[in-house]
C-alpha positions as CSV (number, residue, x, y, z in Angstrom):
1,X,0.0,0.0,0.0
2,X,1.4,3.4,-1.0
3,X,1.5,6.1,1.7
4,X,0.9,9.7,1.0
5,X,1.6,12.8,3.0
6,X,-2.1,13.8,3.7
7,X,-1.1,17.0,5.4
8,X,1.1,18.0,2.5
9,X,-1.7,17.2,0.0
10,X,-4.2,19.3,2.0
11,X,-1.6,22.2,2.1
12,X,-1.1,21.9,-1.7
13,X,-4.9,21.8,-2.2
14,X,-5.3,25.1,-0.3
15,X,-2.4,26.6,-2.3
16,X,-4.1,25.6,-5.6
17,X,-7.4,26.9,-4.4
18,X,-5.9,30.3,-3.6
19,X,-4.6,30.5,-7.1
20,X,-8.2,30.8,-8.3
21,X,-9.7,27.4,-9.2
22,X,-13.5,27.1,-9.3
23,X,-13.9,25.2,-6.0
24,X,-12.0,23.5,-3.3
25,X,-13.0,20.1,-4.5
26,X,-11.3,20.8,-7.8
27,X,-8.2,22.0,-6.0
28,X,-8.2,18.8,-3.8
29,X,-8.5,16.6,-6.9
30,X,-5.6,18.4,-8.5
31,X,-3.5,18.1,-5.4
32,X,-4.2,14.3,-5.3
33,X,-3.4,14.0,-9.0
34,X,-0.1,15.8,-8.4
35,X,0.9,13.5,-5.5
36,X,0.1,10.4,-7.5
37,X,2.0,11.7,-10.6
38,X,5.0,12.5,-8.4
39,X,4.9,9.1,-6.8
40,X,4.6,7.3,-10.1
41,X,7.5,9.3,-11.7
42,X,9.7,8.7,-8.7
43,X,9.0,4.9,-8.7
44,X,9.5,4.7,-12.5
45,X,12.9,6.4,-12.1
46,X,13.9,4.0,-9.4
47,X,14.6,6.7,-6.9
48,X,14.5,5.8,-3.2
49,X,16.1,8.9,-1.6
50,X,14.2,12.0,-0.4
51,X,13.4,14.3,-3.3
52,X,11.9,17.8,-3.6
53,X,11.8,20.5,-6.2
54,X,14.4,23.3,-6.2
55,X,12.0,25.5,-4.3
56,X,11.0,22.7,-2.0
57,X,14.7,22.3,-0.9
58,X,15.0,26.0,-0.5
59,X,12.0,26.1,1.9
60,X,13.8,23.3,3.9
61,X,17.0,25.4,4.2
62,X,19.0,23.6,1.5
63,X,20.3,24.7,-1.9
64,X,20.8,22.5,-5.0
65,X,24.4,22.1,-5.9
66,X,25.3,24.1,-9.0
67,X,25.0,22.2,-12.3
68,X,23.1,19.3,-10.7
69,X,20.7,17.5,-13.1
70,X,17.2,16.6,-11.9
71,X,16.8,13.0,-11.0
72,X,13.4,13.0,-12.7
73,X,10.6,15.3,-13.9
74,X,6.8,15.1,-13.7
75,X,4.1,17.1,-15.4
76,X,1.8,18.4,-12.6
77,X,-1.4,20.5,-12.6
78,X,-0.9,24.2,-12.0
79,X,-3.8,26.6,-12.4
80,X,-1.5,29.6,-12.4
81,X,-0.1,28.7,-15.9
82,X,-1.9,29.3,-19.2
83,X,-1.9,25.6,-20.1
84,X,-2.9,24.5,-16.6
85,X,0.1,22.2,-16.2
86,X,3.8,22.6,-15.7
87,X,6.9,20.4,-15.6
88,X,8.5,20.0,-12.2
89,X,12.1,18.8,-11.8
90,X,13.0,16.9,-8.6
91,X,16.4,16.8,-7.0
92,X,17.6,14.3,-4.4
93,X,19.1,14.7,-1.0
94,X,22.5,13.8,-2.4
95,X,22.4,16.8,-4.7
96,X,21.9,19.5,-2.0
97,X,23.8,21.1,0.8
98,X,22.7,23.5,3.6
99,X,22.4,27.1,2.6
100,X,25.6,29.0,3.2
101,X,27.8,25.9,3.3
């Protein structure tokens, strides 16, 4: 059974809702779809280490090492873009170091 970060999905749904989608239920479906897409892409790439986007690592106090290539990418829903989707690149724990190090 796959485990998902339910709190993270709910935070993502509220963020999507604030970007202006029609209803919270639509935002919640988009957040679930993003979580499933991310999990599928990570599994398909065979990645087991902790991964986040560039911005996700920055929020956690890390920066991606210069010229690191993303371990994998996933197309996720984003209502702020014209097409409604965007490509997110994910970096692993081995590709980051603490900010200021």
